[in-house]
C-alpha positions in Angstrom: 11.7 -8.0 17.7 8.5 -7.3 15.6 8.6 -4.3 13.4 5.5 -2.4 14.4 4.3 1.2 14.2 1.2 3.2 15.0 0.4 6.6 13.5 -2.5 9.0 14.1 -3.4 12.0 11.9 -6.2 14.4 12.5 -7.1 17.4 10.2 -10.2 19.4 9.5 -11.0 16.9 6.8 -10.0 13.5 8.2 -9.3 11.6 11.4 -7.2 8.5 11.0 -5.6 6.0 13.5 -3.6 3.2 11.9 -1.2 0.5 13.1 0.9 -2.0 11.2 3.0 -5.0 12.0 5.4 -6.0 9.1 6.1 -9.3 10.8 2.5 -10.2 11.3 0.2 -13.0 10.1 -2.1 -11.1 7.9 -4.6 -10.2 10.6 -6.7 -7.0 9.9 -9.4 -4.8 11.4 -10.2 -2.1 8.9 -12.9 0.6 8.9 -12.3 3.5 6.6 -16.1 4.2 6.1 -15.6 3.3 2.4 -16.4 -0.5 2.2 -14.5 -1.0 -1.1 -11.3 0.6 0.3 -11.7 -1.6 3.4 -11.9 -4.6 1.1 -8.7 -3.6 -0.8 -6.7 -2.9 2.4 -7.9 -6.3 3.8 -6.5 -8.0 0.7 -3.2 -6.2 1.0 -2.9 -7.3 4.7 -4.0 -10.9 4.2 -1.8 -11.6 1.2 1.1 -9.7 2.5 1.0 -11.3 5.9 1.1 -7.8 7.3 -1.1 -7.1 10.3 -3.1 -3.9 9.8 -5.6 -1.9 11.9 -7.3 1.2 10.5 -10.0 3.4 11.9 -10.7 6.4 9.6 -13.3 9.0 9.2 -13.5 11.9 6.8 -15.6 14.3 4.9 -16.9 11.7 2.3 -20.0 13.7 1.9 -17.9 16.1 0.0 -15.7 13.6 -1.9 -13.7 10.5 -1.2 -10.4 12.1 -2.2 -9.4 13.6 1.2 -9.9 10.4 3.1 -8.3 8.0 0.5 -5.2 10.3 0.1 -4.9 10.7 3.9 -5.1 7.0 4.5 -2.3 6.6 2.0 -0.3 9.2 3.9 -0.7 7.5 7.2 -0.1 4.0 5.9 3.2 5.3 4.3 4.3 6.9 7.5 3.5 3.7 9.5 5.5 1.5 7.0 8.5 3.9 7.2 8.4 4.0 11.0 8.1 0.2 11.2 11.0 -0.4 8.9 13.3 1.7 11.2 16.9 1.7 10.1 16.1 -1.0 7.5 18.8 -3.3 8.7 19.2 -6.6 6.8 16.0 -6.1 4.7 15.9 -7.6 1.2 15.0 -4.0 0.0 13.4 -5.2 -3.3 10.1 -6.9 -3.9 8.4 -8.0 -7.0 5.1 -9.8 -7.8 3.0 -10.6 -10.7 -0.5 -11.3 -9.5 -3.6 -12.6 -11.4 -7.2 -12.0 -10.5 -9.4 -13.8 -13.0 -8.9 -12.0 -16.3 -6.6 -9.3 -14.8 -2.8 -9.4 -14.3 -0.9 -6.8 -12.4 2.8 -6.4 -11.7 4.1 -4.6 -8.6 7.7 -3.7 -8.0 9.1 -2.1 -4.8 12.4 -0.6 -3.8 12.6 0.5 -0.2 15.2 3.0 -1.2 14.2 6.0 0.8 13.6 7.9 -2.5 9.9 8.2 -3.2 8.8 7.7 -6.8 5.6 6.3 -8.2 5.1 4.8 -11.7 1.4 3.9 -12.2 0.7 2.4 -15.5 -2.9 1.3 -15.1 -5.1 1.9 -18.2 -8.7 1.0 -17.4 -11.2 0.0 -20.1 -13.6 2.7 -21.1 -16.6 2.8 -18.8 -14.6 1.6 -15.8 -14.0 5.0 -14.2 -16.2 4.3 -11.2 -16.7 1.5 -8.7 -19.9 2.2 -7.0 -19.4 6.0 -6.8 -15.7 6.0 -6.2 -13.5 7.5 -8.9 -11.0 4.7 -9.7 -8.4 7.4 -10.4 -8.3 8.1 -6.6 -6.3 4.9 -6.2 -3.4 6.4 -8.0 -3.6 9.3 -5.5 -3.7 6.8 -2.7 -0.5 5.1 -3.9 1.3 8.4 -4.6 0.6 9.5 -1.0 1.7 6.2 0.4 4.9 6.2 -1.8 5.9 9.8 -0.8 5.4 9.1 2.9 7.0 5.6 3.0 10.0 6.8 0.9 9.7 3.9 -1.5 10.1 3.5 -5.3 6.9 1.9 -6.5 6.0 0.6 -9.9 2.4 -0.6 -10.6 1.9 -2.0 -14.1 -1.4 -3.5 -15.3 -0.6 -5.9 -18.0 -4.3 -6.5 -18.9 -7.7 -6.6 -17.3 -11.4 -5.9 -18.0 -13.1 -5.6 -14.6 -12.0 -2.6 -12.4 -12.7 -4.5 -9.2 -10.5 -7.4 -10.4 -7.8 -5.0 -11.6 -7.6 -3.2 -8.2 -7.7 -6.6 -6.4 -4.7 -7.8 -8.3 -2.9 -4.6 -7.6 -3.6 -4.6 -3.8 -2.8 -8.3 -3.4 0.4 -7.8 -5.3 1.4 -4.7 -3.3 1.0 -6.6 -0.1 3.1 -9.5 -1.4 5.8 -7.2 -2.8 6.0 -5.2 0.4 6.4 -8.4 2.4 9.2 -9.5 0.2 11.0 -6.2 0.2 10.7 -5.8 4.0 11.7 -9.3 4.8 14.9 -9.9 6.7 17.6 -11.6 4.6 19.3 -14.4 6.5 22.8 -13.7 5.1 22.6 -9.9 5.0 24.6 -7.5 7.2 23.7 -3.9 7.9 21.8 -1.8 5.4 21.4 -3.1 1.8 23.2 -0.1 0.1 26.8 0.7 -0.9 26.1 4.1 0.6 25.6 2.6 4.0 22.2 4.2 4.4 18.7 4.2 3.0 
């Protein structure tokens, strides 16, 4: 049985519809109205073999923050919903992903306890991609982490170009999530001595 979920969220600032299939093939249809964010989510989907559909609108004439944070919230909710009781999952996922001169490490524990460690130091002069504040991606991952209930560590080992840095991070996140959510063939029940996650 495929682990799928659909979540919708509408506020005065944003309107988001999102669906996810953790057992997918990496198919995606994404329109957040921010092309660079669409690109990053597409990479996450493709390299994580996670099917993802996103239709999102927001008050980007004010700022990109509301929309990016809310997409993180809804994606986190969908991941949590799709995981269900987390029976027989591997629980942990880790990747080290290169993108040209950049190298990013992503480590996930689907523990049910949200915590984000985001160690990404950008070179000076790399604060914007087009007119998007690169710091907003930390807010995106914090919202995702809190709503998925995952422990997420993102560590940039090195990199020069902010596009390459974020590409390594999003590809790595997709791959690490796929690994953590994967069903372990020898596992029984929930992967915790507590008996619950």
